[in-house]
N, CA, C and O of each residue as an XYZ file, in Angstrom:
468
protein
N       7.305      7.624     16.811
C       7.528      5.876     15.719
C       6.569      4.924     16.951
O       6.622      4.910     18.181
N       5.842      4.294     16.106
C       5.239      2.756     16.848
C       6.263      1.633     17.952
O       7.475      1.484     18.106
N       5.214      1.095     18.469
C       5.910      0.349     19.704
C       6.751     -0.754     18.475
O       6.428     -0.699     17.288
N       7.570     -1.479     18.855
C       8.271     -2.262     18.622
C       7.540     -3.485     18.675
O       7.183     -3.587     19.849
N       7.110     -4.508     18.002
C       6.628     -5.748     18.130
C       7.111     -7.241     18.351
O       6.878     -8.238     19.034
N       7.892     -6.786     17.390
C       8.942     -7.939     17.551
C      10.108     -7.163     16.969
O      10.148     -5.943     16.810
N      11.537     -8.500     16.522
C      12.385     -8.052     16.207
C      12.252     -7.265     14.872
O      12.910     -6.236     14.716
N      11.434     -7.714     13.932
C      11.301     -7.104     12.349
C      10.179     -6.343     12.531
O      10.370     -5.340     11.843
N       9.360     -6.276     12.946
C       8.180     -5.678     12.781
C       7.800     -4.315     13.926
O       8.204     -4.351     15.089
N       7.096     -3.327     13.461
C       6.427     -1.952     14.423
C       5.388     -1.887     14.358
O       4.920     -1.773     13.226
N       4.539     -1.919     15.426
C       3.261     -1.512     15.234
C       2.295     -0.491     14.083
O       1.174     -0.683     13.611
N       3.517      0.916     13.850
C       3.288      1.451     12.375
C       2.728      0.778     11.068
O       1.704      1.173     10.510
N       3.375     -0.112     10.700
C       3.380     -1.330      9.657
C       1.944     -1.684      9.695
O       1.380     -1.570      8.606
N       1.241     -2.073     10.652
C      -0.144     -2.625     10.960
C      -1.154     -1.777     10.866
O      -2.281     -2.227     10.660
N      -0.932     -0.354     11.002
C      -2.034      0.496     11.369
C      -3.021      0.912      9.949
O      -2.683      1.061      8.775
N      -4.462      1.027     10.664
C      -4.940      0.915      9.259
C      -4.692      2.218      8.222
O      -4.376      3.331      8.642
N      -4.826      2.000      7.244
C      -4.956      2.917      6.499
C      -5.393      3.905      6.184
O      -4.817      4.819      5.594
N      -7.105      3.818      6.743
C      -8.055      4.886      7.139
C      -8.178      6.306      7.762
O      -8.417      7.469      7.438
N      -7.753      5.235      9.276
C      -7.790      5.752     10.691
C      -6.247      6.025     11.089
O      -5.815      7.132     11.411
N      -5.720      5.202     11.039
C      -4.131      5.264     11.290
C      -4.243      4.298     12.744
O      -3.213      3.846     13.244
N      -5.320      4.092     13.229
C      -5.652      3.144     14.072
C      -5.230      1.622     14.534
O      -4.876      0.912     13.592
N      -5.213      1.078     15.690
C      -4.897     -0.198     15.868
C      -6.678     -0.863     16.051
O      -7.750     -0.272     15.925
N      -6.421     -2.070     16.334
C      -7.481     -2.649     17.359
C      -6.947     -2.642     18.653
O      -5.790     -2.856     19.017
N      -8.173     -2.303     19.442
C      -8.188     -2.052     20.869
C      -7.084     -2.526     21.852
O      -6.537     -1.882     22.747
N      -6.886     -3.859     21.450
C      -6.046     -4.680     22.091
C      -4.563     -5.302     21.161
O      -3.923     -6.318     21.432
N      -4.289     -4.247     19.938
C      -3.141     -4.136     19.369
C      -3.018     -5.645     19.149
O      -3.321     -6.568     19.905
N      -2.421     -5.657     17.741
C      -2.201     -6.816     17.098
C      -1.846     -8.011     17.758
O      -1.149     -8.134     18.766
N      -2.364     -8.822     17.124
C      -2.345    -10.584     17.766
C      -1.258    -10.596     17.897
O      -0.638    -10.142     16.935
N      -0.335    -11.141     19.215
C       1.071    -11.696     19.508
C       1.190    -12.955     18.403
O       2.165    -13.117     17.670
N       0.077    -13.757     18.429
C       0.476    -15.133     17.581
C       0.713    -14.567     16.430
O       1.770    -14.927     15.911
N       0.112    -13.827     15.870
C       0.155    -13.195     14.411
C       1.795    -12.690     14.107
O       2.430    -13.036     13.111
N       2.194    -12.007     14.943
C       3.381    -11.136     14.869
C       4.406    -12.300     15.085
O       5.289    -12.280     14.228
N       4.514    -13.212     15.915
C       5.616    -14.642     15.939
C       5.393    -15.378     14.887
O       6.373    -16.041     14.546
N       4.360    -15.512     14.184
C       4.059    -16.211     12.701
C       5.105    -15.619     11.795
O       6.102    -16.215     11.389
N       4.719    -14.221     11.491
C       5.021    -13.436     10.707
C       6.846    -13.564     10.502
O       7.483    -13.927      9.514
N       7.299    -13.132     11.784
C       8.493    -13.390     12.139
C       9.264    -15.001     11.927
O      10.481    -15.171     11.858
N       8.209    -16.092     11.849
C       8.792    -17.519     11.833
C       8.778    -17.175      9.908
O       9.930    -17.156      9.476
N       7.955    -16.985      9.075
C       7.889    -16.804      7.813
C       9.070    -15.960      7.428
O       9.880    -16.382      6.602
N       9.159    -15.148      7.818
C       9.921    -13.860      7.674
C      11.474    -14.923      7.262
O      12.146    -14.900      6.231
N      11.660    -15.825      8.578
C      13.279    -16.181      9.182
C      13.100    -17.447      7.488
O      14.021    -17.751      6.730
N      11.771    -17.856      7.406
C      11.958    -19.012      6.515
C      12.053    -18.431      5.311
O      12.387    -19.296      4.502
N      11.919    -17.380      4.796
C      11.841    -16.767      3.347
C      13.937    -16.207      3.243
O      14.754    -16.368      2.337
N      14.038    -15.706      4.318
C      15.344    -14.797      4.052
C      15.501    -13.877      3.696
O      16.556    -13.415      3.263
N      13.864    -13.070      3.847
C      13.677    -11.566      3.468
C      12.895    -10.885      3.869
O      11.899    -11.550      4.153
N      12.750     -9.717      4.099
C      12.247     -8.737      4.766
C      10.437     -9.150      4.325
O      10.162     -9.640      3.230
N       9.460     -8.871      5.297
C       8.081     -8.713      4.623
C       7.653     -7.558      4.578
O       8.109     -6.784      5.419
N       6.757     -7.101      3.711
C       6.106     -6.014      3.488
C       4.694     -6.117      3.586
O       3.933     -6.721      2.830
N       4.459     -5.523      4.504
C       2.703     -5.543      5.153
C       2.388     -4.485      4.396
O       2.909     -3.381      4.232
N       1.121     -5.203      3.818
C       0.494     -4.688      2.935
C      -0.801     -3.883      3.350
O      -1.258     -2.771      3.085
N      -1.179     -4.967      4.127
C      -2.618     -4.134      4.972
C      -2.466     -5.126      6.260
O      -2.069     -6.287      6.158
N      -2.757     -4.639      7.216
C      -2.712     -4.866      8.724
C      -4.166     -5.173      9.463
O      -4.887     -6.167      9.387
N      -4.335     -3.812     10.283
C      -5.463     -3.811     10.650
C      -6.238     -2.743      9.540
O      -5.671     -1.989      8.750
N      -7.754     -2.927      9.744
C      -8.616     -2.082      8.995
C      -9.545     -1.828      9.857
O      -9.925     -2.865     10.400
N     -10.172     -0.727     10.285
C     -11.164     -0.364     11.173
C     -12.626     -0.941     10.384
O     -12.479     -1.099      9.173
N     -13.515     -1.152     10.737
C     -14.434     -1.737      9.923
C     -14.980     -0.817      8.919
O     -15.366     -1.497      7.968
N     -15.206      0.595      8.688
C     -15.571      1.184      7.379
C     -14.262      1.089      6.589
O     -14.592      0.728      5.460
N     -12.863      1.251      6.649
C     -12.323      0.679      5.744
C     -12.136     -0.377      5.607
O     -11.552     -0.662      4.562
N     -12.428     -1.278      6.345
C     -12.330     -2.932      5.962
C     -13.361     -2.884      4.311
O     -12.951     -3.320      3.236
N     -14.719     -2.240      4.551
C     -16.012     -2.335      4.131
C     -15.938     -1.446      2.215
O     -16.570     -1.658      1.181
N     -14.708     -0.358      2.634
C     -14.698      0.267      1.347
C     -13.424     -0.779      0.868
O     -13.237     -0.752     -0.348
N     -12.948     -1.260      1.272
C     -12.040     -2.219      0.547
C     -12.814     -3.669     -0.136
O     -12.196     -4.482     -0.824
N     -14.002     -3.762      0.150
C     -14.333     -4.582     -0.094
C     -13.895     -6.156      0.604
O     -13.736     -7.209     -0.013
N     -13.790     -5.959      1.807
C     -13.096     -6.996      3.189
C     -14.448     -7.652      3.440
O     -15.531     -7.074      3.533
N     -14.180     -9.084      3.544
C     -15.586     -9.552      4.635
C     -15.976     -9.039      5.269
O     -15.239     -8.223      5.822
N     -17.249     -9.094      5.641
C     -17.150     -8.435      6.885
C     -17.119     -8.789      8.166
O     -17.393     -8.043      9.105
N     -16.771     -9.984      8.241
C     -16.478    -10.472      9.653
C     -14.670    -10.905      9.703
O     -14.089    -11.795     10.324
N     -14.049     -9.620      8.562
C     -12.833    -10.073      8.269
C     -11.660    -10.341      9.067
O     -11.342     -9.277      9.598
N     -10.837    -11.303      9.412
C      -9.267    -11.154     10.341
C      -8.976    -10.041     10.076
O      -9.456     -9.793     11.182
N      -8.683     -9.158      9.735
C      -8.011     -7.553      9.443
C      -8.760     -6.916     10.539
O      -8.138     -6.218     11.340
N     -10.287     -7.118     10.684
C     -10.835     -5.948     11.845
C     -10.317     -6.226     13.134
O     -10.086     -5.380     13.999
N     -10.085     -7.862     13.254
C      -9.460     -8.377     14.833
C      -7.928     -8.151     14.779
O      -7.338     -8.262     15.853
N      -7.405     -7.933     13.983
C      -6.170     -7.704     14.162
C      -5.152     -8.679     14.146
O      -4.016     -8.546     14.599
N      -5.794     -9.990     13.414
C      -5.331    -11.109     13.545
C      -4.812    -11.670     12.266
O      -4.456    -12.840     12.128
N      -4.785    -10.257     10.840
C      -4.372    -10.762      9.937
C      -3.371     -9.622      8.927
O      -3.396     -8.395      8.826
N      -2.931    -10.175      8.587
C      -2.144     -9.350      7.419
C      -1.504     -9.801      5.749
O      -0.948    -10.889      5.604
N      -1.653     -8.928      4.690
C      -1.602     -9.295      3.668
C       0.179     -8.835      3.486
O       0.626     -7.750      3.858
N       0.761     -9.616      3.025
C       2.305     -9.611      3.225
C       2.835     -9.532      1.531
O       1.950     -9.698      0.691
N       3.855     -9.353      1.182
C       4.627     -9.499      0.188
C       6.273     -9.728      0.339
O       6.678     -9.409      1.457
N       7.247    -10.196     -0.531
C       8.235     -9.899     -0.152
C       9.240     -9.899     -1.643
O       9.240    -10.882     -2.384
N      10.081     -8.640     -1.941
C      10.675     -8.461     -2.819
C      11.104     -9.644     -3.396
O      11.425    -10.597     -2.686
N      11.149     -9.694     -4.721
C      11.884    -10.832     -5.391
C      11.563    -12.714     -4.899
O      12.308    -13.669     -5.118
N      10.381    -12.708     -4.289
C      10.159    -13.507     -3.882
C       8.613    -14.073     -4.514
O       7.740    -13.316     -4.090
N       8.098    -15.033     -5.282
C       6.715    -15.310     -5.426
C       5.854    -15.692     -4.738
O       6.260    -16.065     -3.637
N       4.405    -15.800     -4.955
C       3.462    -16.060     -4.316
C       3.522    -17.593     -4.022
O       3.341    -18.007     -2.877
N       3.772    -18.411     -5.042
C       3.817    -19.907     -4.714
C       4.961    -20.058     -3.053
O       4.769    -20.571     -1.951
N       6.003    -19.382     -3.622
C       6.771    -19.923     -2.177
C       6.148    -19.337     -1.093
O       5.821    -20.134     -0.214
N       5.873    -18.110     -0.891
C       4.839    -17.637      0.371
C       4.326    -18.347      0.734
O       4.795    -18.912      1.722
N       3.060    -18.791      0.204
C       2.152    -19.688      0.462
C       2.827    -21.097      0.798
O       2.560    -21.487      1.934
N       3.610    -21.905      0.077
C       4.040    -22.916      1.141
C       4.962    -23.003      2.187
O       5.062    -23.954      2.962
N       5.904    -21.566      2.187
C       6.513    -21.546      3.838
C       5.390    -20.961      4.863
O       5.516    -21.164      6.071
N       4.133    -20.123      4.267
C       3.737    -20.039      5.126
C       2.625    -21.225      5.992
O       2.234    -21.144      7.157
N       2.327    -22.239      5.020
C       1.701    -23.446      5.490
C       2.841    -24.146      6.722
O       2.543    -24.621      7.818
N       4.310    -23.998      6.043
C       5.133    -24.916      6.964
C       4.984    -23.874      8.591
O       5.034    -24.222      9.771
N       4.835    -22.831      8.089
C       4.553    -21.981      9.695
C       3.294    -21.929     10.197
O       3.150    -21.011     11.005
N       2.067    -22.777      9.946
C       0.857    -23.003     10.402
C      -0.291    -21.761     10.239
O      -1.217    -21.657     11.044
N      -0.122    -20.898      9.174
C      -1.485    -20.256      9.967
C      -2.738    -20.499      9.197
O      -2.879    -21.122      8.145
N      -3.661    -19.853      9.964
C      -4.530    -20.865     10.014
C      -5.379    -20.673      8.487
O      -5.887    -21.538      7.774
N      -5.303    -19.112      8.303
C      -5.999    -18.898      7.252
C      -4.543    -18.103      6.041
O      -3.656    -17.296      6.321
N      -4.799    -18.623      5.049
C      -3.928    -18.479      3.761
C      -4.664    -18.636      2.369
O      -5.161    -19.614      1.809
N      -4.521    -17.041      1.953
C      -5.111    -16.648      0.686
C      -4.076    -15.977     -0.371
O      -3.392    -14.975     -0.164
N      -4.123    -16.809     -1.620
C      -3.308    -16.767     -2.572
C      -3.881    -15.666     -3.682
O      -4.872    -15.806     -4.399
N      -2.968    -14.525     -3.617
C      -3.246    -13.657     -4.960
C      -2.203    -12.915     -5.431
O      -1.129    -12.852     -4.833
N      -2.505    -12.160     -6.794
C      -1.286    -12.110     -7.355
C      -0.015    -11.623     -7.433
O       0.928    -11.842     -8.193
N      -0.233    -10.728     -6.240
C       1.095     -9.764     -6.206
C       1.554     -9.811     -4.073
O       2.453     -9.224     -3.470
N       0.600    -10.642     -3.614
C       0.697    -11.058     -2.207
C      -0.372    -12.090     -1.926
O      -1.358    -12.303     -2.632
N      -0.088    -12.625     -0.940
C      -0.553    -13.327      0.042
C      -1.374    -12.875      1.414
O      -0.985    -11.814      1.900
N      -2.302    -13.451      1.996
C      -2.982    -12.819      3.035
C      -2.565    -14.213      4.077
O      -2.412    -15.414      3.855
N      -2.505    -13.599      4.943
C      -2.453    -14.670      6.645
C      -3.185    -14.118      7.483
O      -3.665    -12.999      7.665
N      -3.189    -15.662      8.243
C      -3.923    -15.184      9.413
C      -4.233    -16.436     10.597
O      -4.074    -17.649     10.465
N      -4.510    -16.006     11.259
C      -4.505    -16.918     12.787
C      -6.044    -17.273     13.220
O      -6.327    -17.175     14.414
N      -6.652    -17.522     12.651
C      -7.849    -18.280     12.692
C      -7.448    -19.356     13.285
O      -6.333    -19.858     13.141
N      -8.519    -19.853     14.130
C      -8.400    -21.516     15.251
C      -8.860    -22.308     13.669
O      -8.444    -23.460     13.791
N      -9.284    -22.219     12.786
C      -9.867    -23.630     11.882
C      -8.383    -22.983     10.564
O      -7.354    -22.310     10.620
N      -8.981    -23.544      9.797
C      -7.945    -23.742      8.817
C      -8.999    -23.317      7.180
O     -10.072    -23.828      6.855
N      -8.381    -22.486      6.603
C      -9.293    -22.036      5.509
C      -8.058    -21.354      4.292
O      -7.290    -20.398      4.406
N      -8.263    -22.208      3.280
C      -7.650    -21.494      2.110
C      -8.072    -20.794      0.685
O      -9.175    -21.085      0.221
N      -7.581    -20.265      0.279
C      -8.202    -19.700     -1.170
C      -6.906    -19.336     -2.184
O      -7.111    -18.900     -3.317
């Protein structure tokens, strides 16, 4: 079992689906803190659909070449019975740098700038 990163998140949830690895420095502590805040705001567990992606896996799934996933600073998340709109609104309040809206999940990251899509 992987290391517990916070009250509700374990490093196993963030491992690359391809190689089962994590970034050399581990997942960004800032990302984990903000995910805990998001979980608290929505009041339900978050499902980590995608966390770290090794460069090979990122390319295979069509990720951006400089994807935050490769850096360990991003996660794609969803929550049962919580719509994308609510997740995006709450992610804005938490202060994620990057927020992407998809059909069944949202992307959040802790980049220094602000990006929305």
